[in-house]
N, CA and C atoms as an extended XYZ file, in Angstrom:
597
Properties=species:S:1:pos:R:3:atomname:S:1:resname:S:1:resid:I:1 pbc="F F F"
N        -4.820       33.433        8.607 N   UNK     1
C        -5.626       32.272        8.922 CA  UNK     1
C        -4.722       31.195        9.519 C   UNK     1
N        -5.135       30.608       10.600 N   UNK     2
C        -4.388       29.573       11.288 CA  UNK     2
C        -4.495       28.251       10.529 C   UNK     2
N        -3.366       27.586       10.359 N   UNK     3
C        -3.349       26.286        9.693 CA  UNK     3
C        -2.562       25.306       10.565 C   UNK     3
N        -3.150       24.169       10.869 N   UNK     4
C        -2.468       23.112       11.621 CA  UNK     4
C        -2.390       21.884       10.725 C   UNK     4
N        -1.175       21.482       10.346 N   UNK     5
C        -1.034       20.325        9.449 CA  UNK     5
C        -1.244       19.006       10.175 C   UNK     5
N        -1.175       17.946        9.401 N   UNK     6
C        -1.252       16.587        9.937 CA  UNK     6
C        -2.533       15.884        9.540 C   UNK     6
N        -2.379       14.652        9.048 N   UNK     7
C        -3.551       13.907        8.577 CA  UNK     7
C        -3.691       12.521        9.200 C   UNK     7
N        -2.938       12.242       10.247 N   UNK     8
C        -3.095       10.955       10.935 CA  UNK     8
C        -2.670       11.146       12.383 C   UNK     8
N        -3.370       10.467       13.264 N   UNK     9
C        -3.063       10.604       14.679 CA  UNK     9
C        -3.655        9.451       15.469 C   UNK     9
N        -3.112        9.270       16.647 N   UNK    10
C        -3.641        8.342       17.634 CA  UNK    10
C        -3.710        9.104       18.945 C   UNK    10
N        -4.780        8.909       19.679 N   UNK    11
C        -4.894        9.596       20.952 CA  UNK    11
C        -5.965        8.992       21.828 C   UNK    11
N        -6.071        9.552       23.002 N   UNK    12
C        -7.047        9.101       23.983 CA  UNK    12
C        -8.254       10.026       23.960 C   UNK    12
N        -9.437        9.456       23.998 N   UNK    13
C       -10.671       10.243       24.052 CA  UNK    13
C       -10.730       10.917       25.421 C   UNK    13
N       -10.849       12.255       25.413 N   UNK    14
C       -10.909       12.982       26.688 CA  UNK    14
C       -12.307       13.528       26.979 C   UNK    14
N       -13.183       13.493       25.971 N   UNK    15
C       -14.555       13.946       26.173 CA  UNK    15
C       -15.396       13.422       25.013 C   UNK    15
N       -16.681       13.254       25.250 N   UNK    16
C       -17.593       12.831       24.190 CA  UNK    16
C       -18.806       13.752       24.177 C   UNK    16
N       -19.348       13.926       22.981 N   UNK    17
C       -20.521       14.781       22.840 CA  UNK    17
C       -21.785       14.090       23.330 C   UNK    17
N       -22.849       14.875       23.471 N   UNK    18
C       -24.120       14.311       23.933 CA  UNK    18
C       -24.659       13.283       22.942 C   UNK    18
N       -25.150       12.174       23.488 N   UNK    19
C       -25.767       11.146       22.653 CA  UNK    19
C       -24.787       10.198       21.998 C   UNK    19
N       -23.507       10.415       22.175 N   UNK    20
C       -22.498        9.552       21.563 CA  UNK    20
C       -22.383        8.259       22.371 C   UNK    20
N       -22.547        7.135       21.690 N   UNK    21
C       -22.525        5.853       22.408 CA  UNK    21
C       -21.383        4.948       21.965 C   UNK    21
N       -20.748        5.229       20.860 N   UNK    22
C       -19.723        4.320       20.324 CA  UNK    22
C       -18.349        4.496       20.927 C   UNK    22
N       -18.096        5.583       21.616 N   UNK    23
C       -16.794        5.857       22.209 CA  UNK    23
C       -17.007        6.373       23.629 C   UNK    23
N       -15.971        6.151       24.459 N   UNK    24
C       -16.066        6.665       25.829 CA  UNK    24
C       -14.724        7.273       26.232 C   UNK    24
N       -14.758        8.103       27.240 N   UNK    25
C       -13.541        8.717       27.752 CA  UNK    25
C       -12.555        7.612       28.128 C   UNK    25
N       -11.312        7.784       27.692 N   UNK    26
C       -10.267        6.802       27.965 CA  UNK    26
C        -9.985        5.859       26.818 C   UNK    26
N       -10.892        5.766       25.838 N   UNK    27
C       -10.657        4.902       24.677 CA  UNK    27
C        -9.442        5.393       23.896 C   UNK    27
N        -8.662        4.464       23.369 N   UNK    28
C        -7.568        4.794       22.467 CA  UNK    28
C        -8.105        4.674       21.048 C   UNK    28
N        -7.977        5.755       20.275 N   UNK    29
C        -8.509        5.780       18.918 CA  UNK    29
C        -7.466        6.343       17.962 C   UNK    29
N        -7.665        6.072       16.682 N   UNK    30
C        -6.794        6.612       15.648 CA  UNK    30
C        -7.619        7.057       14.462 C   UNK    30
N        -7.015        7.893       13.621 N   UNK    31
C        -7.674        8.295       12.384 CA  UNK    31
C        -6.619        8.675       11.361 C   UNK    31
N        -7.020        8.668       10.114 N   UNK    32
C        -6.166        9.115        9.021 CA  UNK    32
C        -7.047        9.794        7.985 C   UNK    32
N        -6.545       10.843        7.380 N   UNK    33
C        -7.305       11.583        6.379 CA  UNK    33
C        -7.825       12.881        6.961 C   UNK    33
N        -8.920       13.334        6.439 N   UNK    34
C        -9.502       14.588        6.915 CA  UNK    34
C       -10.308       14.360        8.173 C   UNK    34
N       -10.443       15.333        9.023 N   UNK    35
C        -9.972       16.706        8.852 CA  UNK    35
C        -8.484       16.845        9.186 C   UNK    35
N        -7.851       17.824        8.549 N   UNK    36
C        -6.458       18.160        8.853 CA  UNK    36
C        -6.382       18.642       10.296 C   UNK    36
N        -5.173       18.629       10.827 N   UNK    37
C        -4.974       19.208       12.143 CA  UNK    37
C        -4.446       18.267       13.192 C   UNK    37
N        -3.921       17.127       12.807 N   UNK    38
C        -3.490       16.150       13.812 CA  UNK    38
C        -2.250       16.590       14.583 C   UNK    38
N        -1.565       17.653       14.165 N   UNK    39
C        -0.404       18.131       14.919 CA  UNK    39
C        -0.816       18.966       16.129 C   UNK    39
N        -2.097       19.173       16.297 N   UNK    40
C        -2.590       19.915       17.459 CA  UNK    40
C        -2.511       19.038       18.710 C   UNK    40
N        -2.506       19.679       19.875 N   UNK    41
C        -2.498       18.920       21.128 CA  UNK    41
C        -3.822       18.219       21.359 C   UNK    41
N        -4.919       18.839       20.920 N   UNK    42
C        -6.249       18.249       21.036 CA  UNK    42
C        -6.995       18.506       19.737 C   UNK    42
N        -7.928       17.628       19.437 N   UNK    43
C        -8.689       17.766       18.206 CA  UNK    43
C       -10.099       17.241       18.419 C   UNK    43
N       -11.058       17.926       17.848 N   UNK    44
C       -12.450       17.467       17.891 CA  UNK    44
C       -12.720       16.726       16.594 C   UNK    44
N       -13.139       15.460       16.707 N   UNK    45
C       -13.367       14.624       15.530 CA  UNK    45
C       -14.745       13.983       15.589 C   UNK    45
N       -15.375       13.820       14.417 N   UNK    46
C       -16.631       13.061       14.380 CA  UNK    46
C       -16.351       11.591       14.716 C   UNK    46
N       -17.272       10.954       15.393 N   UNK    47
C       -17.105        9.555       15.785 CA  UNK    47
C       -16.792        8.659       14.588 C   UNK    47
N       -17.435        8.906       13.451 N   UNK    48
C       -17.250        8.037       12.286 CA  UNK    48
C       -15.853        8.133       11.678 C   UNK    48
N       -15.064        9.128       12.087 N   UNK    49
C       -13.710        9.300       11.544 CA  UNK    49
C       -12.647        8.530       12.316 C   UNK    49
N       -12.977        8.040       13.504 N   UNK    50
C       -11.968        7.369       14.316 CA  UNK    50
C       -12.247        5.876       14.415 C   UNK    50
N       -11.169        5.135       14.605 N   UNK    51
C       -11.290        3.689       14.807 CA  UNK    51
C       -10.704        3.338       16.163 C   UNK    51
N       -11.327        2.390       16.858 N   UNK    52
C       -10.773        1.987       18.154 CA  UNK    52
C        -9.497        1.184       17.940 C   UNK    52
N        -8.565        1.331       18.842 N   UNK    53
C        -7.313        0.589       18.771 CA  UNK    53
C        -7.198       -0.329       19.974 C   UNK    53
N        -6.792       -1.569       19.755 N   UNK    54
C        -6.632       -2.485       20.887 CA  UNK    54
C        -5.435       -2.072       21.736 C   UNK    54
N        -5.470       -2.368       23.029 N   UNK    55
C        -4.356       -1.982       23.897 CA  UNK    55
C        -3.050       -2.689       23.552 C   UNK    55
N        -3.106       -3.756       22.773 N   UNK    56
C        -1.894       -4.495       22.410 CA  UNK    56
C        -1.039       -3.750       21.379 C   UNK    56
N        -1.597       -2.718       20.748 N   UNK    57
C        -0.845       -1.961       19.745 CA  UNK    57
C        -0.311       -0.683       20.381 C   UNK    57
N         0.995       -0.503       20.312 N   UNK    58
C         1.619        0.704       20.839 CA  UNK    58
C         1.086        1.916       20.066 C   UNK    58
N         0.671        2.976       20.755 N   UNK    59
C         0.113        4.150       20.070 CA  UNK    59
C         1.058        4.774       19.046 C   UNK    59
N         2.352        4.768       19.314 N   UNK    60
C         3.315        5.344       18.362 CA  UNK    60
C         3.360        4.506       17.088 C   UNK    60
N         3.360        3.187       17.253 N   UNK    61
C         3.339        2.296       16.091 CA  UNK    61
C         2.039        2.493       15.313 C   UNK    61
N         0.933        2.544       16.017 N   UNK    62
C        -0.370        2.731       15.360 CA  UNK    62
C        -0.406        4.031       14.565 C   UNK    62
N         0.092        5.103       15.148 N   UNK    63
C         0.077        6.397       14.456 CA  UNK    63
C         0.954        6.374       13.211 C   UNK    63
N         2.068        5.660       13.285 N   UNK    64
C         2.980        5.645       12.146 CA  UNK    64
C         2.504        4.749       11.012 C   UNK    64
N         1.604        3.824       11.307 N   UNK    65
C         1.232        2.831       10.304 CA  UNK    65
C        -0.210        2.941        9.813 C   UNK    65
N        -1.039        3.720       10.460 N   UNK    66
C        -2.474        3.708       10.139 CA  UNK    66
C        -2.752        4.092        8.684 C   UNK    66
N        -2.111        5.140        8.179 N   UNK    67
C        -2.352        5.558        6.801 CA  UNK    67
C        -1.769        4.555        5.812 C   UNK    67
N        -0.597        4.034        6.111 N   UNK    68
C         0.010        3.013        5.246 CA  UNK    68
C        -0.850        1.746        5.220 C   UNK    68
N        -1.382        1.384        6.371 N   UNK    69
C        -2.256        0.211        6.444 CA  UNK    69
C        -3.526        0.388        5.633 C   UNK    69
N        -4.089        1.601        5.681 N   UNK    70
C        -5.280        1.877        4.876 CA  UNK    70
C        -4.953        1.796        3.387 C   UNK    70
N        -3.774        2.301        3.014 N   UNK    71
C        -3.352        2.225        1.613 CA  UNK    71
C        -3.186        0.776        1.176 C   UNK    71
N        -2.548       -0.030        2.020 N   UNK    72
C        -2.352       -1.447        1.691 CA  UNK    72
C        -3.692       -2.165        1.560 C   UNK    72
N        -4.616       -1.885        2.453 N   UNK    73
C        -5.942       -2.512        2.380 CA  UNK    73
C        -6.636       -2.141        1.080 C   UNK    73
N        -6.574       -0.881        0.717 N   UNK    74
C        -7.206       -0.414       -0.516 CA  UNK    74
C        -6.590       -1.102       -1.736 C   UNK    74
N        -5.265       -1.198       -1.757 N   UNK    75
C        -4.585       -1.799       -2.905 CA  UNK    75
C        -4.843       -3.301       -3.020 C   UNK    75
N        -4.798       -4.014       -1.893 N   UNK    76
C        -4.926       -5.479       -1.923 CA  UNK    76
C        -6.357       -5.987       -1.969 C   UNK    76
N        -7.302       -5.189       -1.498 N   UNK    77
C        -8.670       -5.681       -1.405 CA  UNK    77
C        -9.643       -4.942       -2.307 C   UNK    77
N        -9.263       -3.747       -2.807 N   UNK    78
C       -10.194       -2.983       -3.623 CA  UNK    78
C        -9.699       -2.721       -5.041 C   UNK    78
N        -8.456       -2.252       -5.174 N   UNK    79
C        -7.933       -2.017       -6.532 CA  UNK    79
C        -7.834       -3.316       -7.313 C   UNK    79
N        -7.331       -4.320       -6.661 N   UNK    80
C        -7.243       -5.672       -7.216 CA  UNK    80
C        -7.318       -6.611       -6.030 C   UNK    80
N        -8.318       -7.461       -5.989 N   UNK    81
C        -8.527       -8.340       -4.842 CA  UNK    81
C        -7.566       -9.524       -4.926 C   UNK    81
N        -6.494       -9.443       -4.171 N   UNK    82
C        -5.484      -10.500       -4.163 CA  UNK    82
C        -6.029      -11.708       -3.407 C   UNK    82
N        -5.876      -12.874       -4.043 N   UNK    83
C        -6.392      -14.115       -3.476 CA  UNK    83
C        -5.338      -15.210       -3.609 C   UNK    83
N        -5.549      -16.348       -2.940 N   UNK    84
C        -4.606      -17.458       -3.078 CA  UNK    84
C        -4.426      -17.827       -4.553 C   UNK    84
N        -3.183      -18.094       -4.920 N   UNK    85
C        -2.893      -18.477       -6.298 CA  UNK    85
C        -2.467      -17.313       -7.174 C   UNK    85
N        -2.719      -16.086       -6.755 N   UNK    86
C        -2.259      -14.933       -7.527 CA  UNK    86
C        -0.749      -14.758       -7.348 C   UNK    86
N        -0.140      -14.189       -8.364 N   UNK    87
C         1.264      -13.809       -8.287 CA  UNK    87
C         1.316      -12.300       -8.437 C   UNK    87
N         1.971      -11.639       -7.482 N   UNK    88
C         2.020      -10.183       -7.512 CA  UNK    88
C         3.468       -9.710       -7.536 C   UNK    88
N         3.667       -8.523       -8.099 N   UNK    89
C         4.974       -7.870       -8.128 CA  UNK    89
C         4.854       -6.582       -7.341 C   UNK    89
N         5.684       -6.437       -6.315 N   UNK    90
C         5.683       -5.237       -5.475 CA  UNK    90
C         7.026       -4.542       -5.637 C   UNK    90
N         7.018       -3.370       -6.267 N   UNK    91
C         8.229       -2.555       -6.325 CA  UNK    91
C         8.375       -1.836       -4.989 C   UNK    91
N         9.613       -1.562       -4.598 N   UNK    92
C         9.909       -0.931       -3.299 CA  UNK    92
C         9.334       -1.800       -2.174 C   UNK    92
N         9.692       -3.069       -2.221 N   UNK    93
C         9.088       -4.058       -1.326 CA  UNK    93
C         9.372       -3.830        0.148 C   UNK    93
N        10.392       -3.066        0.488 N   UNK    94
C        10.676       -2.819        1.899 CA  UNK    94
C        10.312       -1.393        2.314 C   UNK    94
N         9.621       -0.661        1.464 N   UNK    95
C         9.125        0.662        1.837 CA  UNK    95
C         7.954        0.530        2.798 C   UNK    95
N         7.450        1.633        3.276 N   UNK    96
C         6.361        1.615        4.251 CA  UNK    96
C         5.145        0.847        3.785 C   UNK    96
N         4.611        1.199        2.624 N   UNK    97
C         3.447        0.498        2.088 CA  UNK    97
C         3.866       -0.841        1.488 C   UNK    97
N         4.996       -0.882        0.797 N   UNK    98
C         5.455       -2.117        0.173 CA  UNK    98
C         5.643       -3.244        1.164 C   UNK    98
N         6.201       -2.931        2.312 N   UNK    99
C         6.403       -3.929        3.357 CA  UNK    99
C         5.077       -4.530        3.817 C   UNK    99
N         4.066       -3.680        3.998 N   UNK   100
C         2.746       -4.170        4.394 CA  UNK   100
C         2.096       -4.981        3.277 C   UNK   100
N         2.240       -4.516        2.032 N   UNK   101
C         1.685       -5.260        0.894 CA  UNK   101
C         2.248       -6.678        0.850 C   UNK   101
N         3.560       -6.797        1.009 N   UNK   102
C         4.198       -8.116        0.932 CA  UNK   102
C         3.716       -9.031        2.047 C   UNK   102
N         3.680       -8.532        3.273 N   UNK   103
C         3.250       -9.352        4.404 CA  UNK   103
C         1.801       -9.806        4.229 C   UNK   103
N         0.943       -8.868        3.872 N   UNK   104
C        -0.488       -9.154        3.764 CA  UNK   104
C        -0.760      -10.093        2.597 C   UNK   104
N        -0.159       -9.812        1.440 N   UNK   105
C        -0.382      -10.662        0.264 CA  UNK   105
C         0.104      -12.087        0.524 C   UNK   105
N         1.222      -12.218        1.198 N   UNK   106
C         1.728      -13.540        1.558 CA  UNK   106
C         0.722      -14.257        2.455 C   UNK   106
N         0.183      -13.538        3.435 N   UNK   107
C        -0.808      -14.130        4.340 CA  UNK   107
C        -2.089      -14.518        3.598 C   UNK   107
N        -2.398      -13.821        2.502 N   UNK   108
C        -3.577      -14.140        1.695 CA  UNK   108
C        -3.348      -15.341        0.782 C   UNK   108
N        -2.103      -15.806        0.692 N   UNK   109
C        -1.807      -16.978       -0.132 CA  UNK   109
C        -1.271      -16.668       -1.512 C   UNK   109
N        -0.879      -15.420       -1.739 N   UNK   110
C        -0.319      -15.040       -3.039 CA  UNK   110
C         1.177      -15.338       -3.064 C   UNK   110
N         1.695      -15.527       -4.264 N   UNK   111
C         3.137      -15.590       -4.461 CA  UNK   111
C         3.609      -14.158       -4.628 C   UNK   111
N         4.555      -13.741       -3.797 N   UNK   112
C         4.995      -12.348       -3.767 CA  UNK   112
C         6.398      -12.224       -4.341 C   UNK   112
N         6.506      -11.427       -5.401 N   UNK   113
C         7.799      -11.072       -5.981 CA  UNK   113
C         8.039       -9.620       -5.605 C   UNK   113
N         9.155       -9.359       -4.944 N   UNK   114
C         9.447       -7.996       -4.514 CA  UNK   114
C        10.706       -7.475       -5.164 C   UNK   114
N        10.678       -6.205       -5.555 N   UNK   115
C        11.901       -5.581       -6.044 CA  UNK   115
C        12.424       -4.626       -4.986 C   UNK   115
N        13.744       -4.539       -4.950 N   UNK   116
C        14.436       -3.652       -4.025 CA  UNK   116
C        15.562       -2.968       -4.790 C   UNK   116
N        16.097       -1.899       -4.239 N   UNK   117
C        17.139       -1.160       -4.953 CA  UNK   117
C        18.547       -1.634       -4.623 C   UNK   117
N        18.747       -2.199       -3.432 N   UNK   118
C        20.084       -2.646       -3.030 CA  UNK   118
C        20.014       -4.016       -2.367 C   UNK   118
N        21.133       -4.756       -2.454 N   UNK   119
C        21.169       -6.099       -1.877 CA  UNK   119
C        21.057       -6.079       -0.360 C   UNK   119
N        21.386       -4.953        0.283 N   UNK   120
C        21.272       -4.855        1.732 CA  UNK   120
C        19.825       -4.984        2.209 C   UNK   120
N        18.876       -4.755        1.333 N   UNK   121
C        17.457       -4.823        1.692 CA  UNK   121
C        16.849       -6.212        1.477 C   UNK   121
N        17.614       -7.138        0.931 N   UNK   122
C        17.078       -8.448        0.560 CA  UNK   122
C        16.549       -9.237        1.753 C   UNK   122
N        17.294       -9.261        2.845 N   UNK   123
C        16.852      -10.026        4.020 CA  UNK   123
C        15.538       -9.469        4.560 C   UNK   123
N        15.413       -8.144        4.584 N   UNK   124
C        14.167       -7.533        5.060 CA  UNK   124
C        13.000       -7.910        4.153 C   UNK   124
N        13.211       -7.895        2.844 N   UNK   125
C        12.147       -8.259        1.904 CA  UNK   125
C        11.697       -9.696        2.131 C   UNK   125
N        12.634      -10.592        2.356 N   UNK   126
C        12.285      -11.997        2.640 CA  UNK   126
C        11.513      -12.091        3.953 C   UNK   126
N        11.994      -11.383        4.976 N   UNK   127
C        11.296      -11.387        6.272 CA  UNK   127
C         9.876      -10.842        6.148 C   UNK   127
N         9.685       -9.903        5.220 N   UNK   128
C         8.373       -9.288        5.029 CA  UNK   128
C         7.448      -10.097        4.124 C   UNK   128
N         7.887      -11.284        3.693 N   UNK   129
C         6.982      -12.165        2.967 CA  UNK   129
C         7.233      -12.351        1.488 C   UNK   129
N         8.305      -11.777        0.967 N   UNK   130
C         8.600      -11.986       -0.452 CA  UNK   130
C         9.119      -13.405       -0.670 C   UNK   130
N         8.507      -14.094       -1.615 N   UNK   131
C         8.991      -15.420       -1.996 CA  UNK   131
C        10.207      -15.299       -2.902 C   UNK   131
N        10.239      -14.228       -3.692 N   UNK   132
C        11.330      -13.965       -4.627 CA  UNK   132
C        11.703      -12.495       -4.501 C   UNK   132
N        13.014      -12.216       -4.483 N   UNK   133
C        13.498      -10.845       -4.352 CA  UNK   133
C        14.392      -10.525       -5.546 C   UNK   133
N        14.134       -9.382       -6.161 N   UNK   134
C        14.898       -8.934       -7.331 CA  UNK   134
C        15.483       -7.560       -7.028 C   UNK   134
N        16.788       -7.400       -7.258 N   UNK   135
C        17.433       -6.094       -7.099 CA  UNK   135
C        17.333       -5.393       -8.458 C   UNK   135
N        16.342       -4.515       -8.598 N   UNK   136
C        16.030       -3.973       -9.920 CA  UNK   136
C        17.112       -3.066      -10.494 C   UNK   136
N        18.023       -2.570       -9.680 N   UNK   137
C        19.117       -1.734      -10.204 CA  UNK   137
C        20.272       -2.581      -10.728 C   UNK   137
N        20.262       -3.880      -10.402 N   UNK   138
C        21.328       -4.774      -10.853 CA  UNK   138
C        20.832       -5.851      -11.813 C   UNK   138
N        19.536       -6.162      -11.747 N   UNK   139
C        18.985       -7.246      -12.553 CA  UNK   139
C        17.855       -6.718      -13.428 C   UNK   139
N        17.640       -7.365      -14.554 N   UNK   140
C        16.497       -7.044      -15.411 CA  UNK   140
C        15.269       -7.708      -14.792 C   UNK   140
N        14.463       -6.909      -14.095 N   UNK   141
C        13.364       -7.523      -13.349 CA  UNK   141
C        12.331       -8.166      -14.261 C   UNK   141
N        12.190       -7.689      -15.483 N   UNK   142
C        11.243       -8.307      -16.409 CA  UNK   142
C        11.679       -9.741      -16.716 C   UNK   142
N        12.951       -9.924      -17.016 N   UNK   143
C        13.456      -11.275      -17.284 CA  UNK   143
C        13.320      -12.158      -16.059 C   UNK   143
N        13.630      -11.602      -14.899 N   UNK   144
C        13.511      -12.371      -13.659 CA  UNK   144
C        12.071      -12.802      -13.410 C   UNK   144
N        11.135      -11.878      -13.595 N   UNK   145
C         9.721      -12.204      -13.370 CA  UNK   145
C         9.263      -13.259      -14.376 C   UNK   145
N         9.681      -13.113      -15.623 N   UNK   146
C         9.306      -14.112      -16.632 CA  UNK   146
C         9.862      -15.486      -16.277 C   UNK   146
N        11.062      -15.519      -15.736 N   UNK   147
C        11.647      -16.802      -15.328 CA  UNK   147
C        10.884      -17.378      -14.131 C   UNK   147
N        10.588      -16.546      -13.148 N   UNK   148
C         9.875      -17.000      -11.951 CA  UNK   148
C         8.483      -17.529      -12.299 C   UNK   148
N         7.812      -16.852      -13.230 N   UNK   149
C         6.418      -17.207      -13.565 CA  UNK   149
C         6.309      -18.089      -14.794 C   UNK   149
N         7.429      -18.598      -15.283 N   UNK   150
C         7.451      -19.418      -16.506 CA  UNK   150
C         6.798      -18.682      -17.678 C   UNK   150
N         7.059      -17.381      -17.756 N   UNK   151
C         6.570      -16.579      -18.868 CA  UNK   151
C         5.132      -16.102      -18.764 C   UNK   151
N         4.442      -16.431      -17.687 N   UNK   152
C         3.037      -16.045      -17.546 CA  UNK   152
C         2.855      -14.613      -17.078 C   UNK   152
N         3.855      -14.020      -16.453 N   UNK   153
C         3.713      -12.682      -15.892 CA  UNK   153
C         2.983      -12.729      -14.564 C   UNK   153
N         2.589      -11.578      -14.094 N   UNK   154
C         1.944      -11.468      -12.788 CA  UNK   154
C         0.510      -10.974      -12.946 C   UNK   154
N        -0.260      -11.171      -11.904 N   UNK   155
C        -1.652      -10.713      -11.915 CA  UNK   155
C        -1.772       -9.230      -11.641 C   UNK   155
N        -0.849       -8.701      -10.844 N   UNK   156
C        -0.904       -7.271      -10.523 CA  UNK   156
C         0.509       -6.784      -10.211 C   UNK   156
N         0.777       -5.533      -10.593 N   UNK   157
C         2.034       -4.856      -10.274 CA  UNK   157
C         1.697       -3.652       -9.410 C   UNK   157
N         2.332       -3.540       -8.251 N   UNK   158
C         2.204       -2.357       -7.399 CA  UNK   158
C         3.508       -1.583       -7.525 C   UNK   158
N         3.452       -0.420       -8.146 N   UNK   159
C         4.667        0.347       -8.435 CA  UNK   159
C         4.639        1.700       -7.744 C   UNK   159
N         5.443        1.828       -6.702 N   UNK   160
C         5.594        3.133       -6.067 CA  UNK   160
C         6.974        3.712       -6.346 C   UNK   160
N         7.756        3.042       -7.197 N   UNK   161
C         9.080        3.544       -7.563 CA  UNK   161
C         8.951        4.590       -8.659 C   UNK   161
N         8.234        4.240       -9.732 N   UNK   162
C         8.020        5.205      -10.815 CA  UNK   162
C         9.008        5.067      -11.938 C   UNK   162
N         9.742        6.124      -12.203 N   UNK   163
C        10.577        6.249      -13.392 CA  UNK   163
C        11.475        5.040      -13.662 C   UNK   163
N        12.119        4.511      -12.637 N   UNK   164
C        13.071        3.415      -12.850 CA  UNK   164
C        12.414        2.093      -13.207 C   UNK   164
N        11.128        1.940      -12.936 N   UNK   165
C        10.473        0.649      -13.164 CA  UNK   165
C         9.269        0.724      -14.091 C   UNK   165
N         8.653        1.896      -14.234 N   UNK   166
C         7.385        1.999      -14.960 CA  UNK   166
C         7.463        1.512      -16.389 C   UNK   166
N         8.493        1.872      -17.114 N   UNK   167
C         8.579        1.495      -18.534 CA  UNK   167
C         8.587       -0.017      -18.726 C   UNK   167
N         9.068       -0.750      -17.740 N   UNK   168
C         9.147       -2.201      -17.858 CA  UNK   168
C         7.919       -2.907      -17.296 C   UNK   168
N         7.101       -2.200      -16.514 N   UNK   169
C         5.920       -2.836      -15.927 CA  UNK   169
C         4.972       -3.372      -16.988 C   UNK   169
N         4.922       -2.709      -18.138 N   UNK   170
C         3.984       -3.137      -19.171 CA  UNK   170
C         4.257       -4.562      -19.637 C   UNK   170
N         5.485       -5.021      -19.526 N   UNK   171
C         5.796       -6.400      -19.915 CA  UNK   171
C         5.168       -7.408      -18.958 C   UNK   171
N         4.808       -6.967      -17.772 N   UNK   172
C         4.252       -7.887      -16.790 CA  UNK   172
C         2.733       -8.010      -16.891 C   UNK   172
N         2.060       -6.972      -17.316 N   UNK   173
C         0.597       -7.030      -17.358 CA  UNK   173
C         0.042       -6.686      -18.734 C   UNK   173
N         0.882       -6.743      -19.753 N   UNK   174
C         0.456       -6.486      -21.128 CA  UNK   174
C        -0.302       -5.171      -21.255 C   UNK   174
N         0.391       -4.090      -20.957 N   UNK   175
C        -0.205       -2.761      -21.018 CA  UNK   175
C        -0.153       -2.239      -22.453 C   UNK   175
N        -1.244       -1.636      -22.906 N   UNK   176
C        -1.268       -0.940      -24.184 CA  UNK   176
C        -1.349        0.549      -23.905 C   UNK   176
N        -0.539        1.324      -24.590 N   UNK   177
C        -0.568        2.767      -24.436 CA  UNK   177
C        -1.267        3.361      -25.650 C   UNK   177
N        -2.152        4.302      -25.435 N   UNK   178
C        -2.796        4.965      -26.562 CA  UNK   178
C        -3.145        6.394      -26.168 C   UNK   178
N        -3.231        7.264      -27.151 N   UNK   179
C        -3.615        8.651      -26.907 CA  UNK   179
C        -5.114        8.736      -26.680 C   UNK   179
N        -5.513        9.639      -25.800 N   UNK   180
C        -6.935        9.874      -25.604 CA  UNK   180
C        -7.477       10.607      -26.823 C   UNK   180
N        -8.791       10.753      -26.900 N   UNK   181
C        -9.423       11.386      -28.050 CA  UNK   181
C        -8.914       12.793      -28.316 C   UNK   181
N        -8.608       13.555      -27.251 N   UNK   182
C        -8.124       14.916      -27.466 CA  UNK   182
C        -6.622       14.959      -27.710 C   UNK   182
N        -5.949       13.808      -27.653 N   UNK   183
C        -4.530       13.740      -27.948 CA  UNK   183
C        -3.635       14.276      -26.848 C   UNK   183
N        -4.198       14.651      -25.723 N   UNK   184
C        -3.414       15.275      -24.667 CA  UNK   184
C        -2.934       14.297      -23.604 C   UNK   184
N        -3.721       13.280      -23.319 N   UNK   185
C        -3.404       12.390      -22.212 CA  UNK   185
C        -3.035       11.006      -22.708 C   UNK   185
N        -2.243       10.323      -21.914 N   UNK   186
C        -1.884        8.951      -22.197 CA  UNK   186
C        -2.843        8.041      -21.447 C   UNK   186
N        -3.486        7.155      -22.159 N   UNK   187
C        -4.418        6.217      -21.547 CA  UNK   187
C        -3.703        4.883      -21.405 C   UNK   187
N        -3.746        4.302      -20.217 N   UNK   188
C        -3.116        3.007      -19.973 CA  UNK   188
C        -4.220        1.985      -19.787 C   UNK   188
N        -4.197        0.953      -20.631 N   UNK   189
C        -5.210       -0.096      -20.571 CA  UNK   189
C        -4.548       -1.417      -20.235 C   UNK   189
N        -5.034       -2.087      -19.208 N   UNK   190
C        -4.550       -3.439      -18.908 CA  UNK   190
C        -5.373       -4.403      -19.750 C   UNK   190
N        -4.714       -5.089      -20.690 N   UNK   191
C        -5.460       -5.962      -21.599 CA  UNK   191
C        -5.443       -7.423      -21.160 C   UNK   191
N        -4.542       -7.766      -20.274 N   UNK   192
C        -4.532       -9.137      -19.780 CA  UNK   192
C        -5.742       -9.313      -18.866 C   UNK   192
N        -6.448      -10.411      -18.955 N   UNK   193
C        -7.594      -10.602      -18.080 CA  UNK   193
C        -7.191      -10.447      -16.614 C   UNK   193
N        -7.801       -9.529      -15.953 N   UNK   194
C        -7.589       -9.223      -14.540 CA  UNK   194
C        -6.216       -8.676      -14.235 C   UNK   194
N        -5.402       -8.406      -15.237 N   UNK   195
C        -4.071       -7.821      -14.981 CA  UNK   195
C        -4.217       -6.355      -14.627 C   UNK   195
N        -3.463       -5.885      -13.650 N   UNK   196
C        -3.553       -4.504      -13.202 CA  UNK   196
C        -2.180       -3.946      -12.945 C   UNK   196
N        -2.030       -2.658      -13.209 N   UNK   197
C        -0.841       -1.902      -12.844 CA  UNK   197
C        -1.310       -0.805      -11.920 C   UNK   197
N        -0.843       -0.811      -10.687 N   UNK   198
C        -1.271        0.166       -9.695 CA  UNK   198
C        -0.077        1.032       -9.366 C   UNK   198
N        -0.199        2.333       -9.632 N   UNK   199
C         0.905        3.269       -9.383 CA  UNK   199
C         0.675        4.030       -8.110 C   UNK   199
């Protein structure tokens, strides 16, 4: 069975099906997610799966960022709706999604605390919108966050680092750990009003 990988692409519309009115030949469009197969030279996609791209965005940039942008939108607007006055903690602040989270959250009016692994990444984190930068491999980020927030903690933690930061995230959003009824799974409950931990 033939398999063509790839879940995001940008390309030019070369043909449209009968009755299709939302797209025309020559349009620049992008998509992310299913159907698989974006590594093919050509692909047939339903109209509802593609989004139009403005000519001001380079197609290579659009293709590299579309899935990360969708992830950032989901995290900032759906998992926890970041608004002015919120304080957020973004681990891996200069990573693909982390960089977008910091820029977008800053533009939304949030105070952005970003963690990075090395001091060489600090300037990039600041450029990407972090108000405060913590090198989590050198500093106790929990103490730093408590100092920055005067002990209040943050409204949401976005953690894509995992093992090195997860155990300490609970100090930021008052996480309670408990066994599920069958004793097999760990249930994580955010008990602080509106506090969230997003992994």
